[in-house]
N, C-alpha and C positions, 0 to 999 in steps of 0.2 A: 470518493466519488460516491458515494452513496449504494444504497443497496438495491441492487443496482442492475441496470439497465447495461452498461458498461462493461459488464464481469463478464460475459459471453464474445464481446469484441474482442476484449485483451486473450480469452481464452484460445481467439483464433488468429491472433496478429500477437506471440509470443514478443517480437521485436517491442512491443510496446512496455513491457516490465524495463528495460534498461532506458527507453525513454522516460518513463515518471520515476526511477531514481533521478537521473540525471535532473529533471523541473525539479523534484522537490531539494536537492542539494544546491541548486540555480537560482530557488526564491529564498534560502538561509543565505547564501552568498550575496542577495544583494541587498537585503535588509544589514547585514551586518556590514558592506560597503559605505551604505547610505550615513552608518555611524563612522566608518572611518576605522572597523577593525575587521584584522582575519579570525576568521573562526578555526575550529577544527572540528569535521564533520566526515559521520561514515551512515551510508545506509544498507538496509537489508531488506533484499526484496521477500517478501512471503507470498506465498501461492493460493494455501488452503486456513479453511479457520480452524477452530479446535475439534470441529466435527467432521474435518477431514473435507470438507465439501471447497468449491473452487472459490475463493475468496481474494482476488488479488490485491495486496497492498504494501506501501514502502514504512517501513520503520527508517525513521531518521533519528541520529543520534548528535548534536551539537553541544559545543562551549555554549556556557552562560557569558557569551563575552569573547574579546580576542584582544590581539596584538594591536595595537595601532600602527601608525606611520610612523612616529614619532618613536616607538617597541618599547608603548606601557600596555598592562594592562588593563582594559575598560570593560565592566559587567556589561550586559546588555539583557534587557527581557524583550521575547517574543510573545506578540500578542496574536490568539489564534482566530479572531475576527480576519486579521491581515491576512496573515499566513494564510488561509481559507483562500482569500478571494485571489491572493495572487498566485496560489495552485490552482483554482479552479481558470482562471483564465487562461494559464498558459496551457493545461490540458484542454480546456477548448480550442483552445488556436490550434493545437497540434491536430485535433482531430478533423478538424476542419482541414485544414492544410494537406494531411496525407491523405485525404477521403480516396483518391483513388489507387492510393496503396491499401488500401483496406480489405482483409478478407471479411464479407458482413454476411454476419451468422443468421441461420432461419430467424432466431428469435426479433432480430431489426431491419428484416427484409421489406419491410416497407419503408421505414426510416430512412434506409439505404439507400433507396430504389431510384434518389438521383440528389445531386450537392444540395438543389435546393431543401430538395425533403430533409437531406442529414441536418444542413444547416440549422432548418425548424427545428427540429429534435435538438440539437447543442443548444436553441438558444433558450429554449423551455428549462432545459436542464439547468443553463446557467442562473435563471433566476433563482434555483435554488439554493439554499444550506447544502454545503460539504459536510462531510464527517472529517473533520480536522481535528485530531488533539493533541495539543499543547500540554505535556504532564509537568509538574513541579522540579524543579534545579534537584538531581540526585547529587548527594555530597561522596557520595563512594564511588568513585572512578573504575576500582576493579568487580563491586556489583556491575554495571554496567558494562564492563569486556565481556565479563563470562556471562551476563544475561544472551546480548547479542554474539558472544563466541559459540553458542549453546548450539545457535543455530549452523554452523558452519559444520559441527562435527556430527551429528546425529541427524539418522534417518527420519525422512516423512512420518512416520508411524513408527513409534518407541515398540520396542518389544514390551516391554513392560504394561502399554495399552491395551495388547491384543489378548482378548478373551476367548475368540473361539478359532481356527483356521481350519477348512475344510479342504485341503488341495489344491486348486488352481483356481477353484470357482465363486468363493465364499470366505469372508473374513469379518470377523465382532471386533469391536473396542469399546473403548471407555471412553469418554473425553469432559473434559469440563465445558460446561455452555457459559457459565459467569460463575461470579464472586458467591451468590444469594443459593442457585440452584446448582450445585458442583458438580455431579455424578449422571451423564446419561449412556446410554448404550445404544450402538447400530450396528446393525448386521448387513450386507451388501453382496453382489457380486463384488471380486474384487478385481471387476473392469467395469464398474460404473459408479466410478466414485465423485463425480463432478454432475 
């Protein structure tokens, strides 16, 4: 979704997270079914970035191929441009179709003032490239399982990253911004992280 006016929409409509996850899987399934393969897929919903700011996104892991209808393995390559265009189309269609059900955040009040304005807004964003990352094939399935599994067992803010905690009103934490500039520090009210 891009850096991103949609994020506040997802914050106010949390049910969109499940839809995003389903759509991500459906995109991969469609590509695989066109190639006559049945893949293995799992998704992980992330709602926060490294800096604990609201950043809803989906991590999807899939096999680099699948089992054909003839019960043989077939390798398959996923092209980022194709995945992005399918993802963008389906998310845009969902947001247009579900317009009556959406709670519009203040940040999108003008864009969401009518169905016509909303579709105009969606059309503008549809023409842009969206952030879809198709990474290289990982050879180590255990590494993939451990990486994604770690998100299921740990809290949103690990204790090891907490630098400062002042009762109920303020916390401070270390976080990684990138591989180039690894350490930052942020201190904020515990009630105001998004």
